[in-house]
N, C-alpha and C positions, 0 to 999 in steps of 0.2 A: 356430492353433498352440497346443499345450498344453505345460505345464511337466511336469517329471518326476513331480509329484504328481497329474497329471491335470487340474489346474485350467487353464482357458483363459487364456493370457497376453494381457493387454490391449494394444491397439495403442499405440505411442508416436508422438507427432506429430513431424514434421520441424521444423527450425528456422524455416522459412518459415511453416508452419502455426501454430506457437506464436506467432510474431510477429503473424500476422493475427488470431488469437484475442485476444491481448493488446491490440492496437490497437482492434479492434472493441469488445471488452468495456470498455476504458478510456473510449472515446468515448461509448458507450451509457450507462454508469453516471454519467458526469459530466453528460451532457445531462439525464438523468432527475432527477438529484439536485442540480442547480445551486442551487435555492432553499435547500437545506440548507447548502451552502457559503456562500452569501450570509448566512444566519442566523448561522453560525459566525463569519465575519469581523466582522459588525456587533456581535455579542456581545462578542468579544474586544477590539474597538476602542472599544466604548462609544458607537457612533454610532446614530442612529435607524434603524429598519427601513424598507425601501422601502415606498412607498405604492401603486405601480402594478406590475402583473404584469411588464412588460418589464424593470423595474429589478431584479427578482429574478434575471434571467438576464443581467445586464450582466457582461461579462468571460467569458462562456461560451467564446468562441473561444480565448482565451488559456489558460483552464483546460484545455479539451479538448486543445489543441495541446501543452500541457506534460505532462499526465498520461498521455495515450494512448501516446506513445513510451516513456515510462518503464515503464508497465504491460507494453507489448509486450516490452521488454528483460527485465523480471523473468520473464515467462512463458517467453521463449526460453531464458534461462540455466537456468531450472528444468528445462526439457525436456532440455537438454544434460547436466545433472548426473544426471537420472534415467537417461538412456541410458548414461552412464559407469558408474553404480553397478550397473545390472542387465545391461549388455551387450545389452539388448534381448531377453534370453532368459527373463526371469521378471518377476513383478510385484513392486513395491516393498512392503516392510514399512511399517507405520504410522510407525515412527520414521524410516525412510529418507525417507518422503514429507515429513514435517515438516522433517527436516534439510536436504534438498535445497532446499526452499522458503526456509528461513531463510538459507542460504548465497547463494541467488539474490538475496534481498532485500538482504543486506549488500553484495553486489557492486554493486547498483544505486545505492548511495550515491555512487559515483564520478560519476554523472550528477545524482542528485537533490540532493546537497549543494550544489554550485555553482548549480543552478537555483534552489533556495530562497533562497540568499544573494543572488543577483543580483536576484530579484524583490523581496525585502525592501529592499535598498538602492535599487532603482529607485523604489519607492514613497516611500521616505524622502527621496531627493534630487531626485525629479522630473526624472530624466534619461532619455534613450533607452537602449535595451538596450546598444547599442554603447558609448555614452559611460559607462554604468555599469560595464561590464566594463573599459574602459580606465582609469577612475578607480581601481577596486579593484586592478587589476594594477599600475598605476604607483605607487600610494601604499603598498600593503600586500604586493604580491607574490603568490606562489602559495600557500605553506603558511599564512601568516597572513592571507591575503586570500581568494582564490578558494576554497580548501578549508578555511576556518575553519568549525568545527562539523561536520567530516567524521565523527568517531567517534560523535557523538550521532546523526547521520543513519544511520550503520551500525546502531546499536542499534534505532532506530525502524523502519527498513525491514526489518531481519531479523525482528522480531516481527510487523510488518504483513504481510509477504509469507508468513511462516510461518503466519499466520492464514488468508489466503484460498486459498493453494495447498497448505497442509499440514493445519492443524487442521480447517478447515471440511470438506474432503473426507473426512478420517478419521472425524469425528463423524457426518457424513452416512451413510457406509457402515455404521457401527456401528448407527445408528438403523434403517436399512433392513433390517438383518439381525436386529433385536431382536424380542422378542415383544410389544412394545407396539402395540396396535391402531392407535393414531394415526399410527404411523410405519412399521410393518412392510410392506415392499414398495411404499411410497408415496414416490416420488422427490421431489416438490415440497415436501410437508410436512417430510420429512427434511432436504432441502437448505436450506430456510428456517430450521429449528431449528438445524442445524449452523452456518449462517452467522451467526445471531444469537449463538450461544454464542461462536464464534470472534471475531466483531466486538466484542462487549462486552469479552472478555478482552484483545484487542489494544488497544482504546481505553484501558482502565484502565491497562495496562502502559506504553503509549507516550506518552500525553498529557503527563505530566510531563517526559519527555525532549524532546518536541516544544516545549513551552513554554520550557525551558531553552535549547534550541538556537536558537530564534527570538530570544530575548533576546541571546544571545551573538553571533549573526550580525548583529543590528542595531547592535551596539556594536563596530565594527571597531577603534576607537581604544582599546578595552579600558579605558575610564575607569570603568565601573561593573561590567561582567561580563567579567573576563579569561578565565574558563573556563565551560563549561556546568555544571560541578559548583558553582561559585560562584553562578551564577544560580539553580540548584536550591535550594541551602540558604538563599540570600537570600530567595527567595519563601516557602519553608517557615517560616523563623524570623520573618520580619517581616510577611508578609502572610497566612500560614496556608495549609493544604493546599488550600483551595478555589481559591486563586490559580493553582495548578498545573493546575487542571481547568477554567479559564475557557473557555467555548465547548464544553465536553466533551459535553454532551447532543446537540447538533447533530452533532458529529463522530462520536460513537458510533452514532447513527442512520444517518449516511452510510456508515460502515464496514460496518455490517450489510448495507445495501443493496448496496454495492460487492462485498462478499464473495459474496453470493448471485448477483449478475448475472454476475460474471467466472467464478466457480467452476462455476456451472451451465452457462454457455456452453462452457467448456472440456470439462466432463464429457460434454456432448451430442456434441461433435465427436469425442471419443475413442470414445464408444459407437458412433457412426456408422462410424468407421474400423474398429473392432473387428468389428462385425457384417458388414462387407464384406471382411474379411480372408480370404484363402484359406489353408486349413490346409496 
């Protein structure tokens, strides 16, 4: 199918196809990059690094089981928004691509916010998942309990998802069509460069929000950090800007890898469907 300008309209994935791409991509990137997550957690918590290889992959099942469904949700919602914006009749503009991705990411905070909070409180209180949810709901309710830190999560996930489903594909396309010999017509170098650019940008912008959100969610009683804004300024004024980026190098590296894996996988599926589309 071609648009009125004569340009071939790229295929759009169905909700189930987007779910599958997100689930596979999320599982794959988590499995490959689990040592980076372990490094990030150890650095942030100030604990010794693992000494044996299996210890670097401890908690892989929980991480993959948590991240894969959320990635699947983000990719699916992004696909629905793309179809709504274009009606399936034209390609997205660059700004529309980034905008749809950011809205999809912000929407996923309804899942990711509570998941993060429950995980933080479970580790803190050494309870089962069920007992942790029961404790939070009984003592703090929904708004000040289960959804505490929600808006910080919206900001983080809007930028994060805008990175891997928006900025990375846009920059990749620009490099592919450029006159630079290193990138012109070369999918993987362009995809890697686009993912690194988007990953670094997303990490720099979101890590302070993530740090403030984590502190806020760990303090349900609001004794030290009543709001994420308070946590941000407390770290900045009393501990310096470096405290807002603790574990940042490992997270930045991981984001670049995640962006490359998921965005490349989705692009390959779209290309395959487009190539096999009947005009």
